[in-house]
C-alpha positions as CSV (number, residue, x, y, z in Angstrom):
1,M,-3.0,-1.7,46.4
2,K,-1.9,1.0,43.9
3,T,-1.7,0.1,40.2
4,N,0.6,1.5,38.1
5,I,-1.8,2.3,34.9
6,P,1.5,3.1,32.7
7,W,3.3,-0.1,33.1
8,L,0.1,-2.2,32.9
9,L,-0.3,-0.5,29.6
10,L,2.9,-1.0,28.5
11,G,2.6,-4.7,29.6
12,L,-0.4,-5.0,27.3
13,V,1.6,-3.5,24.4
14,L,4.3,-5.9,25.0
15,L,1.9,-8.9,24.9
16,T,-0.7,-7.6,22.2
17,G,2.9,-6.3,19.7
18,A,1.0,-2.9,19.2
19,A,2.2,0.5,19.3
20,P,1.3,2.7,22.4
21,A,-0.9,4.6,20.3
22,V,-3.1,1.8,18.9
23,A,-3.5,0.4,22.6
24,A,-5.0,3.5,23.7
25,E,-7.1,4.0,20.8
26,A,-8.2,0.5,19.9
27,G,-11.3,0.5,17.9
28,W,-13.4,-0.7,14.5
29,Q,-15.2,1.3,11.8
30,R,-13.2,4.1,11.2
31,P,-14.1,6.5,8.8
32,F,-12.3,8.2,5.8
33,S,-12.8,11.7,7.0
34,E,-11.1,10.6,10.3
35,V,-8.1,9.2,8.6
36,A,-7.5,12.4,6.4
37,G,-7.8,14.1,9.4
38,L,-5.3,12.8,11.3
39,P,-2.0,15.1,12.2
40,A,1.4,13.8,10.7
41,R,4.8,15.1,10.5
42,A,6.4,16.3,7.0
43,P,8.5,14.0,5.4
44,D,12.4,14.0,5.6
45,R,12.6,14.4,1.7
46,V,10.7,15.0,-1.2
47,L,12.1,13.1,-4.6
48,A,10.8,14.0,-8.7
49,Y,11.0,11.1,-10.8
50,G,9.3,12.8,-13.5
51,N,8.1,16.1,-14.4
52,G,4.2,15.7,-13.3
53,E,3.0,17.2,-10.6
54,S,2.2,14.4,-9.5
55,Q,5.2,12.3,-9.8
56,F,7.2,12.8,-6.7
57,I,8.3,10.3,-3.8
58,E,7.6,11.2,-0.1
59,L,10.5,9.6,2.1
60,W,9.9,9.0,5.7
61,L,12.9,7.8,8.1
62,P,13.1,6.6,11.4
63,P,14.0,8.9,14.0
64,D,17.6,8.5,14.5
65,A,18.5,5.9,12.7
66,T,21.9,4.7,13.0
67,I,21.9,1.8,10.1
68,P,20.2,1.5,6.9
69,A,16.7,0.8,7.7
70,P,14.0,-1.8,6.0
71,V,12.0,0.2,3.1
72,V,8.4,0.1,2.4
73,V,7.3,1.4,-0.5
74,L,3.8,2.4,-0.3
75,L,1.1,3.2,-2.4
76,H,-1.7,5.1,-1.9
77,G,-5.1,4.3,-2.8
78,G,-8.5,6.6,-3.8
79,C,-10.4,4.5,-6.6
80,W,-7.2,5.7,-8.7
81,L,-8.7,9.0,-8.6
82,S,-7.5,12.5,-9.0
83,D,-9.6,13.5,-6.4
84,Y,-7.5,11.0,-3.9
85,G,-3.9,12.4,-3.2
86,I,-1.0,10.9,-1.2
87,A,-2.3,13.2,2.0
88,H,-4.7,10.6,3.5
89,I,-1.7,8.0,4.1
90,R,0.8,10.1,5.6
91,P,-0.1,9.3,9.0
92,L,0.6,5.6,8.3
93,A,3.7,6.7,6.8
94,A,5.0,8.4,9.7
95,A,3.8,6.0,12.0
96,L,5.7,3.1,10.2
97,A,8.3,5.5,10.1
98,D,8.3,6.1,13.8
99,A,8.0,2.0,14.0
100,G,11.6,1.9,12.1
101,F,10.6,1.6,8.8
102,A,12.3,3.5,5.7
103,V,8.9,4.6,3.9
104,W,8.7,5.2,0.2
105,A,5.8,6.9,-0.2
106,L,4.4,7.4,-4.1
107,E,2.2,10.2,-5.8
108,Y,1.1,9.0,-8.9
109,R,-0.9,10.4,-12.2
110,R,-4.2,9.0,-11.8
111,V,-7.6,9.2,-13.7
112,G,-9.0,12.7,-13.8
113,E,-5.7,14.4,-14.7
114,A,-3.7,14.5,-17.8
115,G,-1.3,11.3,-18.2
116,G,-3.7,9.2,-15.7
117,G,-4.9,5.8,-16.1
118,W,-3.8,3.8,-19.3
119,P,-0.8,3.1,-19.3
120,G,0.1,6.4,-17.3
121,T,-0.6,5.5,-14.1
122,F,1.2,2.1,-14.3
123,H,4.7,4.0,-15.8
124,D,4.4,5.8,-12.9
125,I,4.4,3.6,-10.4
126,A,7.0,1.5,-12.3
127,A,9.2,4.7,-12.7
128,G,8.5,5.1,-8.7
129,V,9.4,2.2,-7.7
130,D,12.4,1.7,-9.8
131,L,14.5,5.5,-8.6
132,L,14.6,3.6,-5.2
133,A,17.4,1.3,-6.5
134,T,19.2,4.5,-7.8
135,V,18.5,7.2,-5.3
136,N,21.9,8.5,-3.3
137,E,20.3,7.5,0.2
138,P,22.4,5.8,2.8
139,R,20.2,5.6,5.2
140,L,18.0,2.9,3.0
141,D,18.4,-0.9,3.2
142,R,17.9,-1.8,-0.2
143,S,18.2,-5.5,0.4
144,R,15.1,-5.2,3.0
145,V,12.6,-3.9,0.5
146,V,8.4,-4.7,0.9
147,F,5.8,-3.4,-1.2
148,A,2.4,-2.2,0.3
149,G,-0.4,-0.4,-0.6
150,H,-4.2,0.3,0.4
151,S,-7.2,-0.5,-1.4
152,A,-6.6,0.9,-5.4
153,G,-2.8,1.0,-4.1
154,G,-3.0,-2.2,-2.7
155,H,-3.7,-3.3,-6.6
156,L,-1.2,-1.0,-7.9
157,A,1.4,-2.7,-5.1
158,L,0.3,-5.9,-6.2
159,W,0.9,-5.0,-10.0
160,A,4.5,-3.8,-9.4
161,A,5.3,-6.9,-7.7
162,G,3.9,-8.8,-10.9
163,R,6.3,-7.0,-13.7
164,P,8.2,-9.5,-14.4
165,K,5.5,-11.7,-15.7
166,L,4.6,-8.8,-18.4
167,A,5.0,-10.5,-22.2
168,P,7.5,-9.1,-23.8
169,G,6.0,-5.7,-25.8
170,S,3.6,-5.0,-23.4
171,A,2.7,-1.2,-23.3
172,L,3.4,-1.5,-19.4
173,Q,7.0,-2.9,-19.8
174,T,9.5,-0.4,-18.6
175,G,12.9,-1.9,-18.3
176,R,14.3,-3.8,-15.2
177,P,12.0,-3.9,-12.5
178,L,13.1,-3.4,-8.7
179,M,11.7,-6.5,-6.7
180,P,10.9,-6.6,-3.3
181,R,11.2,-9.5,-0.5
182,A,7.3,-9.8,-0.7
183,V,4.3,-7.5,-1.2
184,L,1.7,-6.2,1.8
185,G,-1.7,-5.7,0.1
186,L,-4.4,-3.8,2.6
187,A,-8.0,-4.0,1.4
188,A,-6.2,-4.8,-1.9
189,I,-8.1,-5.0,-5.0
190,T,-6.7,-8.0,-6.9
191,D,-9.1,-9.1,-9.6
192,L,-9.8,-5.9,-11.8
193,A,-12.6,-7.9,-13.9
194,T,-14.7,-9.2,-11.2
195,Y,-14.0,-5.3,-10.1
196,A,-15.4,-3.6,-12.6
197,R,-18.6,-5.2,-12.8
198,G,-19.5,-3.9,-9.4
199,G,-21.9,-0.8,-8.6
200,N,-19.9,0.8,-6.4
201,S,-18.5,4.4,-6.9
202,C,-14.8,2.5,-6.6
203,E,-15.7,-0.4,-8.5
204,R,-16.8,1.8,-12.1
205,V,-13.7,3.8,-11.9
206,A,-11.8,0.2,-12.7
207,A,-13.4,0.8,-16.5
208,R,-12.3,4.6,-16.6
209,L,-8.8,3.2,-15.3
210,L,-8.4,0.9,-18.4
211,D,-10.6,2.6,-20.8
212,G,-13.3,0.1,-21.2
213,A,-14.8,-2.8,-19.6
214,P,-13.4,-6.2,-19.4
215,E,-15.3,-7.6,-22.8
216,A,-13.9,-4.4,-24.1
217,Q,-10.3,-4.4,-23.1
218,P,-9.5,-7.8,-22.4
219,E,-6.0,-8.1,-23.0
220,R,-5.6,-4.8,-20.4
221,Y,-7.3,-6.4,-18.0
222,A,-5.0,-9.4,-18.5
223,E,-1.9,-7.3,-17.7
224,A,-3.4,-4.8,-15.3
225,S,-5.0,-7.2,-13.0
226,P,-2.7,-9.3,-10.4
227,A,-5.7,-12.4,-10.1
228,A,-4.4,-12.7,-13.9
229,L,-1.1,-11.5,-14.2
230,G,0.1,-13.0,-11.1
231,V,2.8,-12.0,-8.2
232,A,6.5,-12.7,-9.0
233,V,7.5,-12.7,-4.6
234,P,5.1,-14.2,-1.7
235,A,2.0,-11.5,-1.2
236,V,0.1,-11.0,2.0
237,L,-3.5,-9.8,1.8
238,L,-4.8,-8.1,5.0
239,Q,-8.3,-7.6,4.4
240,G,-11.4,-6.3,6.8
241,G,-14.5,-8.5,7.1
242,A,-16.9,-5.2,7.4
243,D,-15.3,-4.0,4.2
244,T,-18.0,-2.5,2.3
245,I,-15.6,-0.6,-0.6
246,V,-13.6,-3.7,-1.3
247,D,-15.3,-6.8,-0.9
248,P,-13.4,-9.7,1.4
249,A,-13.7,-12.0,-1.9
250,Q,-11.1,-10.1,-3.9
251,A,-8.4,-11.4,-1.0
252,D,-9.5,-14.6,-2.4
253,A,-8.9,-13.8,-5.9
254,L,-5.0,-13.9,-5.6
255,P,-3.6,-16.6,-6.6
256,G,-1.1,-17.6,-3.8
257,G,-1.8,-14.9,-1.9
258,R,-1.6,-15.3,1.7
259,V,-4.7,-13.8,3.4
260,V,-4.8,-12.3,7.0
261,L,-8.9,-11.6,8.1
262,L,-9.6,-8.9,10.7
263,P,-13.5,-9.8,10.6
264,E,-14.3,-6.4,12.6
265,A,-12.1,-3.9,10.4
266,G,-13.8,-1.9,7.9
267,H,-12.1,-0.3,4.7
268,F,-9.8,2.5,6.4
269,D,-8.9,0.8,9.6
270,L,-6.1,-0.9,7.7
271,I,-4.3,2.6,7.5
272,H,-5.6,4.4,10.4
273,P,-2.5,4.0,12.9
274,Q,-4.5,4.0,15.6
275,T,-6.6,1.1,15.4
276,P,-5.8,-2.5,16.2
277,A,-4.5,-3.3,12.4
278,F,-1.5,-1.0,12.7
279,G,0.2,-3.8,15.0
280,R,-0.8,-5.9,12.7
281,I,0.9,-4.3,10.2
282,V,3.8,-3.7,11.3
283,A,4.1,-7.5,12.6
284,L,3.2,-8.5,9.0
285,L,6.1,-6.8,7.8
286,E,8.6,-7.7,10.3
287,D,7.3,-11.2,9.2
288,V,8.0,-11.0,5.5
289,L,11.2,-9.6,6.0
290,G,12.0,-12.5,7.9
291,D,14.7,-10.6,10.9
292,A,13.7,-7.8,13.5
293,R,15.2,-4.4,13.2
């Protein structure tokens, strides 16, 4: 008896909720170099929200969209460092667009470049997010917005979802913040004070981001750390159990967060669109949006 392999694979995809590429390439522990080397189509639009070289948005739209698409505001990681820019998140952005989402991916000033760090990085995130409310783009459904970010970008996505909790007069307060339906942290750093006390190369950057250790800058850590500030919308934290860059305990540090653990996943599996994590991300986005596309 002959087996129709393509239809068998399609059946597996439908059962698991994963994209075809994920089913074909299933596996964990992908290194950064592999993620950074993935091909990705160009964004559909690039929009500036400031005059700086790193102050821009890349917008991906679903192919042949006939109705406004739900929006994923996507923030890349890279230890908040200028060494790591938006390029490595483009494959995930393109894959999410192909799955039916509009992707609003922010580049922002980071530690090591003029204006990056405190408070410029946070001001950039606020300005880039809030531009979504006013941009002339009819293909965006601004009633269905989710913030998402990976690693340091997960920290910034969670922080952006907590801006209404900032005290009046805070150096990080900027106008009326755009709020999403929910926020999704992918290997997100939630507790900056704990993270800054760690010894790996990424953990050591947290003190540079805030211009000092937690003991030297307690007010800044209270305003910038999601674990201390809190979030104003439902938060989901997708975390790999084999992550060596962000301790899985970070996912448990956010009060009220819903933790989804992938025991075999490493740090970069969560932004690699050809690992099993991608299907989980799509399913979680659909879940927090509360409706089918």
